C-alpha positions as CSV (number, residue, x, y, z in Angstrom):
1,M,-48.5,12.0,-25.0
2,I,-45.1,13.1,-25.0
3,E,-42.5,11.1,-26.9
4,V,-38.9,11.2,-26.2
5,R,-36.0,10.6,-28.3
6,R,-32.6,11.3,-28.7
7,L,-31.7,14.5,-30.4
8,G,-31.2,14.1,-34.3
9,I,-32.9,10.5,-34.4
10,S,-36.0,9.8,-36.4
11,K,-38.3,6.8,-37.6
12,G,-37.3,8.2,-41.2
13,R,-33.6,8.2,-40.2
14,V,-33.8,4.4,-39.2
15,V,-35.9,3.8,-42.0
16,A,-33.6,5.1,-44.4
17,R,-30.6,3.8,-42.8
18,L,-32.1,-0.2,-42.5
19,V,-33.7,-0.2,-46.1
20,A,-30.2,1.0,-47.6
21,Q,-28.2,-2.1,-45.8
22,E,-30.9,-4.7,-45.9
23,Y,-32.3,-7.1,-48.6
24,R,-35.9,-7.6,-48.8
25,D,-38.5,-9.0,-50.6
26,F,-41.4,-7.0,-49.2
27,L,-41.4,-4.2,-47.1
28,L,-44.6,-2.9,-44.7
29,A,-44.8,0.0,-42.4
30,A,-47.6,1.1,-40.2
31,G,-48.2,4.1,-38.0
32,D,-50.6,5.9,-36.2
33,D,-49.2,9.3,-35.4
34,T,-47.2,12.3,-36.5
35,A,-44.1,10.7,-35.7
36,D,-44.6,8.4,-38.2
37,E,-44.9,10.2,-41.1
38,E,-41.2,10.7,-41.2
39,M,-40.8,7.1,-41.7
40,F,-43.5,6.9,-44.5
41,A,-41.7,9.8,-46.4
42,A,-38.3,7.5,-46.1
43,L,-39.8,4.3,-47.5
44,P,-38.9,3.2,-51.0
45,V,-41.8,3.5,-53.7
46,D,-42.2,-0.2,-53.4
47,A,-43.1,-0.4,-49.6
48,V,-46.5,-0.8,-48.5
49,S,-47.3,2.1,-46.0
50,V,-50.4,2.1,-43.6
51,R,-51.7,5.3,-41.8
52,L,-53.9,3.7,-38.6
53,G,-56.8,6.3,-37.7
54,A,-58.0,9.5,-39.2
55,G,-55.8,12.1,-40.5
56,V,-53.9,13.3,-43.7
57,S,-50.9,11.2,-44.5
58,R,-47.9,10.4,-46.6
59,A,-48.7,6.4,-46.2
60,S,-50.1,4.7,-49.7
61,F,-53.3,3.3,-47.6
62,H,-55.5,3.7,-44.4
63,V,-57.3,1.9,-42.1
64,D,-59.5,3.1,-39.3
65,S,-58.4,1.0,-36.6
66,F,-56.0,-1.5,-35.1
67,H,-58.5,-4.0,-35.4
68,E,-58.7,-3.4,-39.2
69,M,-54.7,-3.6,-39.1
70,R,-54.9,-6.7,-37.8
71,L,-57.3,-8.1,-40.3
72,L,-55.3,-6.5,-43.3
73,L,-52.3,-8.4,-41.7
74,K,-54.0,-12.0,-41.9
75,E,-55.0,-10.8,-45.5
76,L,-51.5,-10.0,-46.6
77,T,-50.1,-13.5,-45.1
78,G,-51.4,-14.9,-48.3
79,C,-50.4,-12.6,-50.9
80,I,-46.8,-11.5,-49.4
81,A,-45.2,-11.1,-52.9
82,A,-47.6,-8.7,-53.9
83,T,-47.0,-5.2,-55.2
84,P,-48.7,-2.5,-53.2
85,A,-50.8,-1.9,-56.5
86,E,-51.4,-5.5,-56.2
87,I,-52.8,-5.4,-52.8
88,A,-54.8,-2.5,-53.8
89,A,-56.5,-4.2,-56.6
90,A,-56.9,-7.6,-55.0
91,S,-60.2,-6.4,-53.3
92,P,-61.0,-3.0,-54.5
93,G,-64.1,-2.9,-52.5
94,S,-62.6,-4.0,-49.7
95,P,-64.2,-2.2,-46.4
96,I,-60.7,-2.5,-44.6
97,V,-58.2,-1.2,-47.0
98,H,-58.5,2.2,-48.4
99,S,-56.1,4.1,-50.3
100,V,-55.4,7.5,-49.5
101,G,-57.5,10.2,-50.9
102,D,-60.0,7.6,-52.1
103,S,-63.5,9.0,-52.1
104,G,-65.3,5.7,-51.8
105,R,-64.3,5.6,-48.0
106,P,-67.3,4.7,-46.0
């Protein structure tokens, strides 16, 4: 895969700029590659970040596939005002969402 972008522009810089300018009730960012790590690092602490697929990540949570991400989004539509901690606590045995570093992952 080849990613082409303008010099000095990154997902992290764009996210930091948007977060500083925009009001939000809830912020979720998801990504599946190394370019998304800059975005995760730029997110405020109250944001929910999800890494799709295997790999070490700065994201708060991990899902194994795009299919699981779609299931997660469906679950979240019912608790959009929840904090990241509340989302994680909502279904601690969930086979879908794994906290980063969770030793209980399948």
